[in-house]
C-alpha positions as CSV (number, residue, x, y, z in Angstrom):
1,F,9.4,-55.7,-8.3
2,T,7.4,-52.3,-7.6
3,R,10.0,-50.7,-5.2
4,L,12.9,-51.4,-8.1
5,G,10.3,-49.4,-10.6
6,R,10.4,-53.0,-12.8
7,T,6.6,-52.4,-13.6
8,G,6.2,-55.2,-16.4
9,E,7.4,-57.8,-13.8
10,A,5.5,-56.6,-11.0
11,I,2.3,-56.9,-13.1
12,A,3.3,-60.5,-13.8
13,A,3.8,-61.3,-10.5
14,W,0.4,-59.8,-9.4
15,Q,-1.4,-61.5,-12.4
16,Q,0.1,-65.2,-11.1
17,V,-1.0,-64.3,-7.7
18,A,-4.3,-63.4,-9.1
19,E,-5.0,-67.2,-10.9
20,S,-3.9,-69.1,-7.7
21,R,-6.4,-66.8,-5.8
22,P,-9.0,-63.6,-5.9
23,L,-7.1,-60.2,-5.5
24,A,-8.1,-58.8,-2.2
25,A,-9.4,-54.4,-2.6
26,E,-6.1,-53.2,-1.7
27,E,-4.2,-55.8,-4.1
28,Q,-7.0,-54.4,-6.9
29,R,-5.7,-50.9,-5.8
30,A,-1.7,-52.0,-6.5
31,L,-2.3,-54.1,-9.8
32,G,-4.5,-51.0,-11.0
33,H,-1.9,-48.2,-10.2
34,L,0.8,-50.6,-12.0
35,H,-1.4,-50.8,-14.9
36,A,-1.9,-46.7,-14.9
37,A,2.2,-46.0,-14.3
38,A,2.1,-48.3,-17.6
39,G,-0.3,-46.5,-19.7
40,D,-2.9,-49.2,-19.6
41,V,-5.9,-47.2,-18.7
42,V,-8.5,-50.0,-19.5
43,R,-6.6,-52.0,-17.2
44,S,-6.3,-49.9,-15.2
45,A,-9.7,-48.6,-15.0
46,D,-10.7,-52.1,-14.5
47,A,-8.8,-53.3,-11.5
48,L,-9.6,-50.2,-9.9
49,E,-13.6,-50.7,-10.0
50,R,-12.7,-54.1,-8.7
51,A,-10.8,-51.9,-5.4
52,V,-13.1,-49.3,-5.4
53,A,-15.9,-52.0,-5.2
54,G,-13.9,-54.4,-2.8
55,G,-14.0,-50.9,-0.2
56,A,-10.6,-49.4,-1.4
57,T,-11.8,-45.9,-1.0
58,D,-9.0,-44.1,-0.6
59,L,-8.5,-40.9,-2.6
60,G,-5.5,-42.3,-4.1
61,A,-7.6,-44.6,-5.4
62,L,-10.0,-42.8,-6.8
63,L,-7.7,-39.9,-8.1
64,T,-6.5,-43.0,-10.3
65,L,-9.4,-44.0,-11.4
66,A,-10.4,-41.0,-12.6
67,S,-7.6,-40.2,-14.5
68,S,-8.2,-44.3,-16.2
69,Y,-11.9,-42.8,-16.9
70,R,-11.0,-39.2,-18.5
71,A,-8.6,-41.3,-20.4
72,Q,-10.7,-43.2,-22.3
73,G,-13.0,-40.2,-22.8
74,R,-15.6,-41.1,-19.9
75,H,-16.1,-38.2,-18.2
76,A,-19.3,-39.1,-16.4
77,E,-17.9,-41.5,-14.6
78,A,-14.9,-39.6,-13.9
79,I,-17.0,-37.0,-12.5
80,G,-18.4,-39.7,-10.2
81,A,-15.0,-40.6,-8.4
82,L,-13.9,-36.9,-8.2
83,E,-17.1,-35.9,-6.4
84,R,-16.4,-38.6,-4.2
85,V,-12.8,-37.4,-3.9
86,V,-14.4,-33.3,-3.1
87,G,-16.9,-35.0,-0.9
88,V,-14.0,-36.1,1.5
89,E,-11.8,-33.3,0.4
90,P,-13.7,-30.3,-0.7
91,A,-9.9,-28.0,-1.1
92,H,-8.2,-30.9,-2.6
93,P,-6.2,-29.4,-5.8
94,A,-5.9,-32.4,-7.8
95,A,-9.3,-33.4,-7.7
96,N,-10.9,-29.9,-8.2
97,A,-8.5,-29.4,-11.4
98,Q,-9.8,-32.7,-12.6
99,L,-13.2,-32.2,-11.8
100,G,-13.1,-28.9,-13.6
101,T,-12.0,-30.1,-16.7
102,C,-14.6,-32.6,-16.9
103,Y,-17.2,-30.2,-16.2
104,A,-16.1,-28.2,-19.1
105,A,-16.0,-31.2,-21.2
106,T,-19.6,-32.3,-20.5
107,G,-20.3,-28.6,-21.1
108,R,-20.8,-27.5,-17.7
109,H,-19.4,-24.4,-17.7
110,D,-20.6,-23.3,-14.4
111,H,-19.7,-26.2,-12.3
112,A,-15.9,-26.2,-14.0
113,V,-15.6,-22.5,-12.5
114,R,-16.9,-23.2,-9.7
115,V,-14.6,-26.0,-8.4
116,L,-11.3,-25.2,-11.3
117,T,-11.4,-21.2,-8.8
118,V,-11.1,-23.4,-6.0
119,A,-8.2,-25.2,-7.5
120,R,-6.7,-22.1,-8.3
121,R,-6.4,-20.9,-4.8
122,A,-4.2,-23.9,-4.2
123,D,-2.2,-23.3,-7.3
124,P,-2.3,-20.2,-9.1
125,H,0.9,-20.5,-11.0
126,N,-0.6,-24.3,-13.1
127,G,-1.2,-22.9,-17.0
128,L,-3.0,-25.5,-17.7
129,L,-5.6,-24.8,-14.7
130,L,-5.8,-21.1,-15.8
131,E,-6.3,-21.9,-19.5
132,E,-9.2,-24.5,-18.6
133,L,-10.7,-21.9,-15.9
134,A,-10.7,-18.9,-18.7
135,G,-12.2,-21.1,-21.4
136,S,-15.2,-21.8,-18.8
137,L,-15.7,-18.2,-17.7
138,V,-16.1,-17.2,-21.8
139,A,-18.5,-20.3,-22.3
140,V,-20.3,-18.6,-19.5
141,G,-20.4,-14.9,-20.6
142,R,-17.9,-13.8,-18.0
143,K,-15.2,-12.3,-20.4
144,L,-13.7,-9.9,-18.3
145,E,-13.1,-12.1,-15.5
146,A,-11.3,-14.6,-18.5
147,A,-9.4,-11.9,-19.8
148,E,-7.9,-11.1,-16.3
149,V,-7.4,-15.3,-15.9
150,L,-5.6,-15.1,-19.5
151,T,-3.3,-12.3,-18.7
152,A,-2.3,-14.1,-15.6
153,R,-1.5,-17.4,-17.6
154,A,0.5,-14.6,-20.2
155,A,2.5,-13.8,-17.3
156,L,3.5,-17.3,-16.9
157,S,5.5,-17.3,-20.5
158,P,6.1,-14.0,-21.0
159,N,7.4,-14.8,-24.5
160,E,4.5,-16.1,-26.0
161,G,2.7,-14.1,-27.6
162,R,-1.0,-16.4,-28.0
163,W,-1.9,-16.0,-24.8
164,L,-1.3,-12.0,-25.4
165,A,-3.6,-12.5,-28.6
166,R,-6.4,-14.3,-26.4
167,V,-6.2,-11.5,-23.9
168,A,-6.7,-8.8,-26.9
169,E,-9.4,-10.6,-28.1
170,V,-11.7,-11.2,-25.3
171,L,-10.8,-7.6,-24.4
172,A,-12.3,-6.4,-28.1
173,E,-15.3,-8.5,-27.6
174,V,-16.5,-6.7,-24.5
175,G,-15.6,-3.2,-26.1
176,R,-12.0,-2.8,-24.4
177,E,-10.5,-1.7,-27.4
178,D,-7.7,0.1,-25.8
179,E,-6.5,-2.4,-23.6
180,A,-7.2,-5.1,-26.2
181,A,-4.8,-2.7,-28.7
182,A,-2.1,-2.2,-25.8
183,A,-2.2,-6.5,-25.8
184,W,-1.7,-6.7,-29.4
185,E,0.9,-4.1,-29.7
186,R,2.8,-6.4,-27.0
187,A,2.1,-9.4,-28.8
188,R,3.4,-8.6,-31.8
189,V,6.8,-7.4,-30.9
190,L,7.4,-11.1,-29.6
191,P,9.5,-13.8,-31.6
192,D,6.5,-15.7,-32.1
193,A,3.9,-13.7,-32.5
194,P,0.2,-14.5,-33.8
195,P,1.1,-13.7,-37.9
196,E,-1.9,-11.9,-38.0
197,A,-1.2,-9.4,-35.1
198,G,-0.4,-6.5,-37.3
199,A,-3.8,-7.0,-39.2
200,R,-5.6,-7.3,-35.9
201,L,-4.4,-4.6,-34.3
202,A,-4.8,-2.1,-37.7
203,A,-8.7,-3.5,-37.6
204,L,-8.6,-2.6,-34.1
205,Y,-7.5,0.5,-34.4
206,L,-9.6,1.2,-37.8
207,S,-12.8,0.3,-35.8
208,S,-12.4,2.4,-32.9
209,A,-11.5,5.3,-35.0
210,E,-14.8,5.3,-37.1
211,R,-17.1,5.0,-34.1
212,E,-15.0,8.3,-33.0
213,A,-15.5,9.9,-36.2
214,R,-19.4,8.8,-36.1
215,E,-19.7,10.6,-32.7
216,G,-17.8,14.1,-33.6
217,R,-14.8,13.0,-31.9
218,H,-12.5,14.1,-34.4
219,L,-8.8,14.4,-33.0
220,A,-9.2,11.2,-31.1
221,A,-10.5,9.5,-34.4
222,I,-7.4,11.2,-36.3
223,E,-4.9,10.4,-33.6
224,R,-6.3,6.3,-34.1
225,Y,-6.3,6.4,-37.4
226,Q,-2.4,7.0,-37.8
227,R,-1.9,4.3,-35.2
228,C,-3.8,2.3,-37.8
229,V,-1.6,3.3,-40.3
230,G,1.3,2.8,-38.0
231,A,0.3,-0.4,-37.6
232,D,-0.3,-1.2,-41.7
233,P,0.7,1.3,-43.6
234,Q,-0.8,0.3,-46.6
235,N,-3.9,0.5,-45.0
236,V,-6.1,3.2,-47.8
237,P,-9.6,3.5,-45.5
238,A,-7.5,4.5,-42.5
239,R,-5.9,7.2,-44.4
240,L,-9.2,8.2,-46.4
241,G,-10.8,8.2,-42.5
242,A,-8.0,10.5,-41.4
243,A,-8.6,12.9,-44.3
244,R,-12.7,13.2,-43.9
245,S,-11.9,14.2,-40.0
246,L,-9.2,16.9,-40.5
247,V,-11.7,18.0,-43.7
248,E,-14.1,18.3,-40.5
249,L,-11.6,20.4,-38.2
250,G,-10.4,22.5,-40.8
251,R,-7.3,21.5,-41.5
252,A,-7.6,21.5,-45.3
253,E,-3.8,21.0,-46.2
254,E,-3.3,17.7,-43.7
255,A,-6.6,16.4,-45.1
256,M,-5.0,16.7,-48.8
257,T,-1.6,15.0,-47.5
258,A,-3.4,12.2,-46.0
259,A,-5.6,11.4,-48.7
260,H,-2.5,11.9,-51.3
261,G,-1.1,9.7,-49.1
262,A,-4.4,7.1,-50.0
263,L,-3.8,7.3,-53.5
264,V,0.3,6.5,-53.6
265,A,-0.5,3.4,-51.3
266,A,-3.3,2.3,-53.5
267,P,-3.2,3.9,-57.1
268,S,-6.1,2.4,-58.6
269,S,-8.4,3.1,-55.5
270,L,-11.2,5.4,-57.3
271,E,-12.5,6.6,-53.5
272,A,-9.0,8.0,-53.2
273,A,-8.8,9.6,-56.8
274,T,-12.5,11.3,-55.9
275,L,-11.9,12.3,-52.4
276,L,-8.5,13.8,-53.4
277,G,-9.5,15.8,-56.2
278,D,-12.3,17.3,-54.7
279,L,-10.3,18.7,-51.8
280,Y,-8.2,20.1,-54.6
281,T,-11.5,21.4,-56.2
282,R,-12.6,22.9,-52.9
283,H,-9.6,24.8,-52.4
284,S,-8.9,26.5,-56.0
285,K,-5.9,23.4,-56.9
286,D,-8.0,23.0,-60.5
287,R,-5.3,22.1,-62.2
288,E,-3.9,19.8,-59.7
289,A,-7.7,18.1,-59.6
290,A,-7.7,17.8,-63.0
291,Q,-4.1,15.9,-63.6
292,I,-5.7,13.8,-60.3
293,Y,-9.0,13.3,-62.5
294,E,-7.5,12.4,-65.8
295,Y,-5.1,9.5,-63.8
296,A,-7.7,8.2,-62.3
297,M,-10.0,8.2,-65.5
298,A,-7.1,5.7,-67.1
299,A,-8.1,2.8,-64.3
300,H,-11.5,3.9,-64.4
301,P,-12.9,4.5,-67.4
302,R,-16.5,4.1,-67.1
303,A,-16.7,5.7,-63.5
304,V,-19.6,8.9,-63.4
305,E,-17.9,11.3,-60.9
306,L,-14.5,11.2,-62.6
307,P,-15.6,13.0,-65.7
308,F,-17.5,15.3,-63.7
309,G,-15.0,16.2,-61.1
310,L,-12.5,17.0,-64.5
311,G,-15.4,19.2,-66.2
312,R,-15.5,20.9,-63.2
313,S,-12.3,21.5,-62.7
314,R,-11.7,22.7,-66.5
315,A,-14.9,25.0,-66.2
316,K,-13.2,26.6,-62.8
317,L,-10.7,27.1,-65.2
318,G,-12.7,28.7,-68.1
319,L,-12.8,25.8,-70.5
320,W,-15.5,25.6,-71.2
321,A,-15.5,23.7,-74.0
322,E,-13.6,21.0,-73.0
323,A,-15.6,20.7,-69.2
324,A,-18.3,20.3,-71.9
325,S,-17.2,18.0,-73.8
326,R,-16.4,15.6,-70.5
327,C,-19.7,16.0,-69.1
328,A,-21.9,15.4,-72.3
329,R,-19.4,12.7,-73.4
330,R,-19.7,11.0,-70.2
331,W,-23.8,11.4,-70.2
332,R,-24.1,10.2,-73.8
333,S,-22.0,6.9,-72.9
334,S,-24.0,6.4,-69.4
335,P,-27.9,7.5,-70.3
336,G,-28.6,6.9,-66.9
337,T,-26.8,9.5,-65.6
338,P,-27.8,13.4,-65.3
339,S,-28.4,15.5,-68.1
340,P,-25.4,18.1,-69.0
341,G,-27.8,20.5,-67.8
342,A,-28.4,19.2,-64.9
343,C,-24.9,18.6,-64.2
344,W,-23.8,22.3,-64.7
345,R,-26.6,23.5,-62.6
346,A,-25.9,20.8,-60.0
347,R,-21.6,20.6,-59.8
348,W,-20.5,23.3,-61.4
349,K,-22.6,26.3,-61.2
350,P,-22.1,26.9,-57.8
351,L,-18.2,26.9,-58.3
352,A,-18.2,29.4,-60.9
353,S,-17.9,33.2,-60.4
354,P,-20.5,35.4,-60.9
355,R,-20.9,36.8,-64.8
356,A,-23.5,39.1,-66.6
357,P,-26.6,37.3,-67.6
358,S,-25.8,36.6,-71.9
359,R,-28.4,37.7,-74.5
360,P,-31.0,34.8,-75.2
361,G,-29.6,32.6,-78.2
362,R,-26.0,33.5,-77.9
363,R,-24.7,30.5,-75.7
364,C,-26.3,27.2,-75.3
365,W,-23.4,25.7,-73.2
366,P,-23.6,25.7,-70.2
367,P,-27.4,25.9,-70.4
368,S,-29.0,29.2,-69.8
369,R,-31.8,29.8,-67.5
370,T,-34.2,29.0,-70.4
371,T,-32.9,26.1,-71.8
372,P,-34.3,23.1,-70.7
373,A,-32.3,21.0,-68.5
374,S,-32.5,17.8,-70.9
375,T,-31.1,19.9,-73.9
376,S,-27.5,18.1,-74.6
377,A,-24.6,19.5,-76.3
378,S,-25.3,18.6,-79.9
379,D,-29.1,19.6,-79.8
380,C,-27.9,23.0,-79.3
381,C,-25.4,22.2,-82.1
382,S,-27.9,20.9,-84.6
383,R,-29.8,24.7,-84.1
384,G,-26.6,26.2,-85.3
385,E,-26.3,27.6,-81.7
386,A,-22.4,28.2,-80.5
387,A,-21.9,25.4,-77.9
388,T,-18.2,26.1,-77.7
389,R,-18.5,29.8,-76.4
390,T,-18.0,30.9,-73.0
391,P,-21.0,32.9,-71.3
């Protein structure tokens, strides 16, 4: 029956024999193998335990017994059987592979790495073995070695993006950002690319770009910001970061283009509007700056910096009455903000062209040197002074 592959009938025959007399160790081993072939791991383990206890200590019986223990989650007992196999044949590939899995299941990852490395030498193309080895290497903190093992695993399935994704994650954890980005680039073009591949790649480029910018390497930062935008065109922080790095390099026109792109990508972004308006103002594009501030104020009516920026642009255009109105209106609606006088001295006065000082008492807005910083436009008007007269 066994030779014909009629497993069920073979088991029934051995059970009939067992009813007439006790089975010998070799017979228990044969019955255990049959139960294992039939998928009955509990009866297989029971028969093989009797076989081993009776002296059937051949490696095949121990390996089958260990497999039955593993199938039941009895990893400690499986380890005992497998260690007996490895004690007889230290380089046994199947025993080492199973033993490494059991060690990992019980949290003994250092032992798992040792035996799985031995098993890998004998079978370097075993995908499951490589996965187990990589997991144990990560668990013991040997992440660079884990990345190498995962790279080998990815080579076995070149059309599966999940293994390249794992390589990228491990490399990013050890600071190998360029290599991690390359792995994400390869993973995201595969048919079964992980859905988060584009976002993870963009986040990786953004993180490395911000680090380069903090350390003053703005050319490298710009290159990474641009790669981030290539991976995620709607990434506003990357566009704004590129604009700031371009400013540091004195490339104003490109900075304004980058800031404008950020505002197009996120029309409601207060940060993008403020940066673009400030760049326009710095480079004497005051009408454009005023338009940006007016546009942004519609979306952010309570933002303090927008009226100040608009007032500054109006002041540079010589529209002092509108500038004063914007600043004073914001000051009255937000009492905690700086006074209009302080606003003038801190924001507008450095930007206005020098003029001859006017006679005392002839103007109050912008404040004269003798006007207290806390004086508002309405206070000046209450004394009958001209609040809208130019300097």
